[in-house]
C-alpha positions in Angstrom: 102.6 105.7 55.0 104.8 105.6 58.1 102.0 107.3 60.0 99.5 104.6 59.0 101.9 101.8 59.9 102.5 103.3 63.4 98.7 103.6 63.8 98.3 100.0 62.8 100.8 98.7 65.4 99.3 100.9 68.1 95.8 99.6 67.4 97.1 96.0 67.3 98.9 96.3 70.7 95.8 98.0 72.2 93.6 95.2 70.9 95.9 92.6 72.4 95.9 94.3 75.8 92.1 94.7 75.8 91.6 91.1 74.8 93.9 89.9 77.5 92.5 92.3 80.2 89.8 89.9 81.5 92.4 87.1 81.9 94.8 89.5 83.7 92.0 90.7 85.8 91.1 87.2 87.0 94.7 86.2 87.7 95.3 84.8 91.1 97.0 87.0 93.7 99.3 85.5 96.3 99.0 86.1 100.0 102.4 87.9 100.1 101.2 90.4 97.5 98.0 91.0 99.5 99.9 91.6 102.7 102.4 93.9 100.9 99.7 96.0 99.3 97.7 96.1 102.5 100.7 97.5 104.4 101.3 100.1 101.7 97.6 101.1 101.6 96.8 101.0 105.4 95.8 104.2 107.0 97.2 102.9 110.3 100.6 102.4 108.8 100.5 105.8 107.1 99.6 107.5 110.4 102.4 105.6 112.2 104.8 106.7 109.4 103.7 110.3 109.8 104.4 110.0 113.5 107.8 108.7 112.7 108.5 111.6 110.4 107.3 114.0 113.1 109.6 112.4 115.7 112.5 112.8 113.3 111.7 116.4 112.9 111.5 116.9 116.6 115.0 115.5 117.0 116.3 117.8 114.3 114.7 120.7 115.9 116.2 120.0 119.3 119.7 119.7 117.7 119.4 122.6 115.3 118.8 125.1 118.1 122.6 125.0 118.5 123.1 126.1 114.9 122.9 129.9 114.5 119.9 131.0 112.5 120.1 134.0 110.1 117.2 136.3 109.5 117.1 139.5 107.4 114.4 142.1 107.3 113.5 145.8 106.8 111.4 148.3 108.6 111.1 151.1 106.0 108.0 153.3 106.5 106.7 156.9 106.3 108.3 159.6 108.5 107.4 159.3 112.1 105.4 162.0 113.8 106.9 163.4 117.0 109.4 161.4 119.0 110.9 158.5 117.0 109.5 155.1 117.9 111.4 152.5 116.0 114.8 152.1 114.5 115.0 153.4 110.9 116.7 150.4 109.4 116.7 149.9 105.6 117.9 146.4 106.2 118.7 144.3 109.2 120.3 140.9 109.9 120.1 138.9 113.1 121.8 135.7 114.2 120.9 133.7 117.3 121.7 130.2 118.7 121.8 128.3 121.9 125.3 127.8 123.2 124.9 125.8 126.3 122.0 124.3 128.3 121.7 121.5 130.8 118.1 120.9 129.9 118.6 120.7 126.1 120.8 117.6 126.4 117.9 115.8 128.0 115.5 117.0 125.3 117.8 115.7 122.6 118.0 112.3 124.3 114.2 112.3 124.7 113.7 113.1 121.0 116.1 110.2 120.1 114.2 107.8 122.2 111.0 109.2 120.7 112.2 108.1 117.2 112.7 104.6 118.5 109.2 104.6 120.0 107.7 105.8 116.7 109.7 103.2 114.7 108.4 100.4 116.9 104.9 101.8 116.6 105.2 101.7 112.8 106.4 98.1 113.0 103.5 97.2 115.2 101.0 98.7 112.8 102.5 96.9 109.9 102.4 93.6 111.8 98.7 94.1 112.7 97.8 94.9 109.1 99.7 91.7 108.0 97.7 89.7 110.6 94.4 91.1 109.5 95.1 90.7 105.8 96.5 87.1 106.2 93.4 86.1 108.3 91.0 87.5 105.8 92.8 85.9 102.9 93.0 82.4 104.6 89.3 82.7 105.6 88.4 83.5 102.0 90.2 80.4 100.8 88.4 78.4 103.5 85.0 79.8 102.5 85.7 79.1 98.8 86.4 75.5 99.6 83.3 75.3 101.8 81.2 76.6 98.9 82.5 73.8 96.7 81.2 71.3 99.3 78.0 73.3 99.7 77.3 73.2 95.9 77.9 69.4 96.0 75.5 69.2 98.9 72.9 71.1 96.9 73.3 68.6 94.0 72.8 65.7 96.4 69.8 67.4 98.0 68.1 67.8 94.6 68.7 64.1 93.9 67.3 63.2 97.3 64.1 65.2 96.5 63.7 63.5 93.2 64.0 60.1 94.9 61.5 61.0 97.6 59.0 62.3 95.1 59.2 59.0 93.3 59.0 57.0 96.5 56.1 59.1 97.8 54.3 58.9 94.5 54.7 55.1 94.6 53.4 55.0 98.2 56.7 53.6 99.6 57.4 56.6 101.9 55.0 59.0 103.6 54.7 62.6 102.6 56.7 63.6 105.6 59.8 62.1 104.1 59.4 64.3 101.0 58.9 67.3 103.3 62.1 66.4 105.2 64.0 66.2 101.9 62.7 69.7 101.0 63.6 71.0 104.4 67.1 69.6 104.0 67.4 71.3 100.6 66.2 74.6 102.0 68.7 74.4 104.8 71.5 73.7 102.5 70.4 76.6 100.3 70.6 78.9 103.3 74.0 77.6 104.1 75.2 78.3 100.6 73.7 81.8 100.7 75.5 82.4 104.0 78.8 81.3 102.5 78.4 83.4 99.4 77.6 86.5 101.5 80.6 85.8 103.7 82.9 85.4 100.7 81.6 88.7 99.2 82.3 90.4 102.5 85.8 89.1 102.7 86.5 90.1 99.1 85.3 93.6 99.9 87.4 93.6 103.0 90.6 92.6 101.1 89.8 95.2 98.4 89.6 97.8 101.1 92.9 96.6 102.6 94.8 96.6 99.3 93.0 99.2 97.1 92.5 96.5 94.4 89.3 96.1 92.5 87.1 93.3 93.9 87.0 91.3 90.7 90.8 91.0 90.8 91.0 89.3 94.2 91.4 85.6 93.4 92.9 83.4 96.1 96.0 81.4 95.3 95.9 78.5 97.7 99.5 77.4 97.0 100.7 80.8 98.3 99.6 80.2 101.8 102.6 78.9 103.8 102.5 76.7 106.9 102.3 78.6 110.2 105.7 78.6 112.0 105.6 76.3 115.0 105.8 78.3 118.2 105.1 76.6 121.5 103.1 78.7 123.9 105.1 77.6 126.9 108.4 79.1 125.6 109.4 82.6 126.8 107.6 85.3 124.8 109.4 88.0 123.1 108.5 91.6 123.8 106.1 92.7 121.1 106.6 95.9 119.1 103.6 97.5 120.7 105.0 96.9 124.2 108.5 98.1 123.2 107.0 101.2 121.7 105.1 102.0 124.9 108.2 101.4 127.0 110.2 103.7 124.7 107.5 106.3 124.8 107.6 106.2 128.6 111.4 106.6 128.6 111.2 109.6 126.3 108.6 111.2 128.6 110.8 110.7 131.6 113.8 112.3 129.8 111.6 115.2 128.8 110.4 115.6 132.4 114.0 115.4 133.7 115.0 118.2 131.3 112.1 120.4 132.5 113.1 119.7 136.1 116.6 120.8 135.4 115.3 124.0 133.9 113.9 124.9 137.3 117.3 124.6 139.0 119.7 127.5 139.4 121.8 126.5 136.4 122.9 128.9 133.6 121.8 128.8 130.0 124.0 130.5 127.5 122.9 131.9 124.1 124.7 133.7 121.4 123.3 136.6 119.4 124.4 139.1 116.7 122.7 141.9 114.9 123.5 144.3 112.0 121.4 147.3 110.8 121.7 149.6 107.8 119.9 152.7 108.9 118.4 155.7 107.0 117.5 159.1 108.3 116.2 160.7 105.1 112.7 159.5 105.6 112.4 160.4 109.3 113.4 162.9 111.9 115.9 160.9 113.8 118.7 163.4 113.4 116.5 166.0 114.9 116.5 164.2 118.2 119.7 162.3 118.2 122.2 164.7 116.5 124.9 166.2 118.6 127.5 169.0 118.3 131.2 167.9 118.5 134.1 169.8 119.8 134.6 171.7 116.5 131.0 173.0 116.7 129.9 170.7 113.9 126.7 168.7 114.0 127.3 165.0 113.8 124.6 162.7 112.4 123.7 159.0 113.1 125.9 156.5 111.4 124.3 154.4 108.8 125.8 151.0 109.9 125.5 149.5 113.4 126.5 146.1 114.7 126.3 144.3 118.0 127.2 140.7 119.1 127.6 138.9 122.4 126.5 136.1 124.7 123.4 136.1 126.9 123.5 134.2 130.2 120.2 133.4 132.0 120.0 131.9 135.5 116.5 131.0 136.7 116.1 132.2 140.3 112.4 132.1 140.7 110.1 130.9 137.8 106.7 129.5 138.7 105.9 128.9 135.1 108.8 126.5 134.6 108.0 124.7 137.9 104.4 124.1 136.7 105.7 122.9 133.4 108.0 120.4 135.2 105.1 119.0 137.2 103.0 118.6 134.0 105.7 116.7 132.2 106.4 114.6 135.3 102.7 113.6 135.4 102.8 112.7 131.7 105.9 110.6 132.2 104.2 108.7 135.1 101.1 108.1 132.9 103.3 106.8 130.0 105.1 104.4 132.4 101.8 103.1 133.7 100.4 102.6 130.2 103.6 100.7 129.2 103.1 98.4 132.2 99.4 98.0 131.3 100.3 97.1 127.7 102.7 94.4 129.0 100.1 92.9 131.4 97.4 92.9 128.7 99.7 91.1 126.3 100.5 88.5 129.1 96.7 88.0 129.7 96.2 87.6 125.9 98.9 85.0 125.7 97.4 83.0 128.6 93.9 83.2 127.0 95.1 82.3 123.5 97.1 79.4 124.9 94.0 77.9 126.5 91.8 78.5 123.5 94.4 77.1 121.2 94.5 73.7 123.0 90.7 73.6 122.8 90.7 74.6 119.1 93.3 71.9 118.4 91.1 69.3 119.9 88.0 70.6 118.1 89.9 70.4 114.8 91.0 66.9 115.5 87.4 65.8 116.4 86.1 67.4 113.2 88.7 65.7 111.1 87.9 62.3 112.6 84.2 62.9 112.0 84.9 63.7 108.4 87.0 60.5 108.1 84.2 58.4 109.7 81.6 60.0 107.4 83.8 59.2 104.4 84.2 55.6 105.5 80.5 55.3 106.0 79.8 56.7 102.5 82.2 54.1 101.1 80.3 51.4 103.0 77.0 52.6 101.6 78.3 52.7 98.1 79.6 49.2 98.5 76.3 47.9 99.8 74.4 49.5 97.0 76.7 47.8 94.5 77.0 44.4 96.1 74.1 44.2 98.6 74.5 43.8 102.4 74.6 40.0 102.2 71.7 39.7 104.7 69.4 37.9 102.3 65.6 38.1 102.4 64.9 36.0 105.5 62.6 37.5 108.2 64.6 39.8 110.6 67.4 40.4 108.1 68.7 44.0 107.7 67.0 45.8 104.9 68.8 46.6 101.8 70.0 50.2 101.4 68.4 52.5 98.8 69.7 55.4 96.7 68.1 57.6 99.3 70.6 56.3 101.8 73.5 57.1 99.4 72.4 60.8 99.0 72.0 61.2 102.8 75.4 59.8 103.3 76.9 62.1 100.7 75.2 65.1 102.2 76.5 64.1 105.7 80.0 63.6 104.4 80.1 67.0 102.8 78.8 68.6 105.9 81.5 67.0 108.0 84.0 68.3 105.5 82.6 71.8 105.9 82.8 71.5 109.7 86.4 70.3 109.4 87.3 73.3 107.3 85.7 75.6 109.8 87.6 74.1 112.7 90.8 74.2 110.7 90.4 77.9 110.0 89.7 78.7 113.7 92.8 76.8 114.6 94.8 78.7 112.0 93.5 82.1 113.2 94.3 81.2 116.8 97.8 80.2 115.9 98.5 83.4 114.0 97.1 85.5 116.8 99.2 83.7 119.3 102.2 84.1 117.1 101.8 87.9 117.2 101.1 88.0 120.9 104.4 86.0 121.5 106.3 88.5 119.4 107.1 86.1 116.6 105.1 87.8 113.8 108.3 88.4 112.0 108.6 84.6 111.5 105.3 84.6 109.6 106.3 87.5 107.4 109.6 85.7 106.5 107.5 82.6 105.6 105.4 84.8 103.3 108.5 86.2 101.6 110.0 82.8 101.2 106.8 81.4 99.7 
């Protein structure tokens, strides 16, 4: 009885979950969630994180060389033939560590700066993913709103064709007017098809960014915050990409300095110790190394041996190290030039975006004004259709408007709305790109978190 009751509740809960699954699947997803999932799922971010882990391991390696290692082993084998070749150790233990090195201090500094470069590179990758995901999400919202207007246009175009069919059938308008109405409907159909394809592409793009199923990506318009106001004329912050390049150049220079020091006549001190437990029963060592003491007795090899001490090396002449120093010096110079190039490219991008943004701002203003004018003209058409134009029927008076004029005005007003949405998105995209180029992408991410 208890088993049946538990089965009943399990089936009930499962049924509720399955019944609510479509609703959950179609739930809206906020922009902040999209950006967060995109950053977690991004290959670029994962690669940058792997580089950071590698840099941390390099720093640990350069420091751990001062900590003595401990290695145990054995070299047991069959008896040797002839003169003994290797030491007959049953077990051995060795310990080694670096004690002092002028170069190693530079290598440790280089590894520390390398971690900073990798951290900044990870931040830059995250900001780029946030920009791409935000742009795609906002564009999808814009395209969805444009499709609403395009569907309305298609409805008005169908009404226009019906009106023209009636007018052409009554002999009021020539056949060319009907063909013009059909052409307008076909053009609007093509526009709607283009918007649908673009929306599907953006959904697939966001699904690729986040790893979510395509059907679950529903835009929440209220989750899109206003873009933080940043004036292009104010001093730009150094972006994470430029800072990473500069840190990488500094790390390379420290590495090159360490290699240069290694070519100088400066000592390097290391510590080492070794213990062996030897055996002679499986070999002929005593045959060659035994000796007779003062009492006439034959002494054999001792089973235990131990040695410890410091090793001091001073490079007097080493062409290999000199070549290595020249190699790392060239790499450091290249990294420095790349950092300077990254800064110049960012400055050029800021200048280009600043000019484009002023142009996009004006284009968006013009598109908005055109939409307002078209809306007012539509109201005037609707008013004349309802009340007449007051011109009367005298010769030379302006003709009365027809329902055809109303549909044309509605189509034109919706087209101006689509153009305004397009111009608004271009302006938004330009502002976000300039925000990143100026080094203020963190402001946008804070706006997303606050939203």
